[in-house]
C-alpha positions in Angstrom: 113.6 103.5 300.5 115.2 100.1 301.1 115.6 97.9 298.1 113.4 94.8 298.3 115.7 92.8 296.1 119.5 92.9 296.2 121.2 92.0 292.9 124.8 91.0 292.7 126.8 89.5 289.8 129.6 87.1 290.7 131.2 86.1 287.4 128.7 84.1 285.5 126.4 83.8 288.5 123.6 86.3 289.3 122.8 86.3 293.0 119.3 87.6 293.9 118.6 88.2 297.6 115.1 88.8 298.9 115.5 91.8 301.1 112.5 92.4 303.4 114.1 91.0 306.5 111.7 92.8 308.9 108.9 90.8 307.2 111.1 87.6 306.9 111.1 88.4 303.1 107.3 87.9 302.7 106.3 88.4 299.1 104.4 91.6 298.3 103.7 93.4 295.0 107.1 95.2 295.0 109.1 92.1 295.7 107.3 89.9 293.1 107.7 92.7 290.5 111.4 93.0 291.3 112.0 89.3 291.2 110.2 89.0 287.9 112.2 91.8 286.3 115.5 90.4 287.7 114.8 86.9 286.3 113.9 88.3 282.9 117.0 90.5 283.0 119.2 87.4 283.8 117.5 85.6 280.9 118.5 88.3 278.5 122.1 88.7 279.8 124.5 86.5 277.9 127.1 86.9 280.6 124.8 85.2 283.2 124.7 81.4 283.2 123.0 80.6 286.5 120.8 82.4 289.0 120.9 81.9 292.8 118.0 82.9 295.0 118.6 83.7 298.7 117.0 85.5 301.5 118.3 88.2 303.8 117.9 88.0 307.6 116.4 85.1 309.5 114.4 83.3 306.7 114.2 82.6 303.0 110.5 83.5 302.6 107.4 82.7 304.8 105.0 83.2 301.9 102.7 86.1 300.8 102.6 89.2 303.0 99.3 89.0 304.7 99.7 92.2 306.8 97.6 94.1 304.3 93.9 93.2 304.2 92.8 91.3 301.1 89.0 91.3 301.3 87.2 90.5 298.1 84.8 93.3 297.1 83.5 94.5 293.8 86.2 97.3 293.9 89.1 95.1 295.0 88.4 92.1 292.7 90.5 93.4 289.8 93.4 94.2 292.0 93.3 90.8 293.7 93.1 89.0 290.4 96.1 91.0 289.1 98.1 90.1 292.2 97.3 86.4 291.8 98.3 86.6 288.2 101.6 88.2 289.1 102.5 85.5 291.6 101.6 82.7 289.2 103.7 84.3 286.4 106.7 84.4 288.8 106.4 80.7 289.6 106.1 79.9 285.9 109.1 82.0 285.1 111.3 79.8 287.3 110.9 77.0 284.8 110.6 79.1 281.7 113.9 81.0 281.7 116.8 79.0 280.2 119.2 79.8 283.1 119.1 77.2 285.9 117.8 78.7 289.2 119.3 77.5 292.5 117.4 78.3 295.8 119.6 78.7 298.9 117.1 78.2 301.7 117.4 79.0 305.4 114.7 79.5 308.0 111.1 79.5 306.9 110.1 78.6 303.3 106.4 78.5 303.6 103.3 78.8 301.4 104.3 80.8 298.3 107.8 80.9 299.7 107.9 77.1 299.7 106.7 77.2 296.0 109.4 79.7 295.2 112.1 77.5 296.8 110.9 74.1 295.5 110.0 75.5 292.1 113.6 76.3 291.5 115.7 73.9 289.5 118.0 73.0 292.4 117.6 73.6 296.2 120.3 73.8 298.8 118.8 73.8 302.3 120.4 75.0 305.5 119.9 72.9 308.6 117.6 75.7 309.9 115.3 75.4 306.9 111.6 74.5 307.4 109.3 73.8 304.4 105.5 73.8 304.6 102.1 75.1 303.6 100.3 76.8 306.6 97.4 78.2 304.7 94.6 76.1 306.3 96.0 76.7 309.8 95.9 80.4 309.1 92.2 80.2 308.0 93.0 80.5 304.3 92.4 78.2 301.3 95.5 76.7 299.8 94.8 77.5 296.1 97.7 78.6 293.9 100.2 76.7 296.0 98.1 73.5 295.7 98.4 73.3 292.0 102.2 74.0 292.2 102.8 71.5 295.0 101.1 68.6 293.4 103.3 68.9 290.3 106.5 69.4 292.2 106.2 66.7 294.9 103.5 64.3 293.9 100.0 63.7 295.3 100.5 62.0 298.6 103.3 64.3 299.9 101.6 67.4 298.6 98.3 66.5 300.2 100.0 65.8 303.5 101.8 69.1 303.7 98.7 71.0 302.5 96.3 69.5 304.9 98.3 68.7 308.1 100.1 72.0 307.9 103.2 70.5 309.5 106.5 72.1 308.6 109.1 69.6 307.6 112.9 69.8 308.3 115.4 69.8 305.5 116.5 66.2 306.1 113.0 64.9 305.4 112.7 67.2 302.4 116.0 65.6 301.1 114.7 62.1 301.7 111.5 63.0 299.7 113.6 64.3 296.9 112.5 67.9 297.3 116.0 69.4 298.0 119.4 68.5 296.6 121.8 69.3 299.5 121.5 69.9 303.3 124.3 71.9 304.8 125.1 73.8 308.0 123.8 77.4 307.9 127.2 78.9 307.6 127.9 76.9 304.5 124.6 77.6 302.7 125.6 80.4 300.3 129.0 78.9 299.5 127.4 75.6 298.7 124.8 77.1 296.4 127.4 79.3 294.7 129.6 76.3 294.3 126.9 74.4 292.5 126.2 77.4 290.3 129.9 77.8 289.4 130.1 74.1 288.2 127.1 74.6 285.9 128.5 77.9 284.7 131.5 76.0 283.2 129.3 74.2 280.6 128.2 75.4 277.2 125.3 77.8 278.0 123.4 76.9 274.9 123.5 73.2 275.9 122.6 74.0 279.5 119.6 76.1 278.4 118.4 73.4 276.0 118.9 70.7 278.7 116.6 72.8 281.0 114.0 73.3 278.3 114.1 69.6 277.5 113.8 68.6 281.2 110.7 70.7 281.8 109.0 69.7 278.6 109.7 66.0 279.4 108.2 66.4 282.8 104.8 67.4 281.2 104.8 64.5 278.7 104.3 60.7 278.9 107.4 58.5 278.7 107.1 57.7 275.0 106.3 61.3 274.0 109.2 62.6 276.1 111.6 60.2 274.4 110.5 61.2 270.9 110.7 64.9 271.8 114.2 64.4 273.2 115.3 62.5 270.1 114.2 65.4 267.9 116.1 67.9 270.0 119.2 65.8 270.0 119.3 65.8 266.2 118.9 69.6 266.1 121.5 70.2 268.9 124.0 67.9 267.2 124.3 70.3 264.4 125.3 73.2 266.6 129.1 74.0 266.8 130.8 72.9 270.0 
């Protein structure tokens, strides 16, 4: 059976490649489970400083795999709730692990795939990348991705993407502050790995605390965030360099 996730270690960088190319790397139970386990393993591995997410084949990820029917019935309800919980847990994990996560995106990054990409700490986009939320066009409700999108990109942009269902090119995503770099497709993985290698040079304890502080600050008001950061700076100043 083909592995749905390829795992490679390059020095202090853990490269995770979504590997369902025939489905453009659409997320299913096996891939979500594999990604979750791989991120948790990277978190526990002291030799790993940074995680890079990439996609095999023609796309990063077009969202959830809708080829299997997902009709809500009394019998299927528990399974559908469990599947939704698993995908939400994966999106939460991107922010909760201490290791920075860099998404290397080419081709489609749509729906849950867009959340996976933009929910990463840094995003390098190839010129072929397209970001969007096609749920309404497909006759679906944009539910989980809505909550994620509004916190990542702000209300106006999120509502536009969720309701107009227009895929945006990487340059517009860059102008909106959703991606960090736009590069030719051939330079995508080297660019993402290059960013990862820079981060991997720093003290991993300080990098991890910086990420934790960043995500906590994002959920607080300005004054609370400054007070929280002050308290952390006092604690971290006591750690050996």
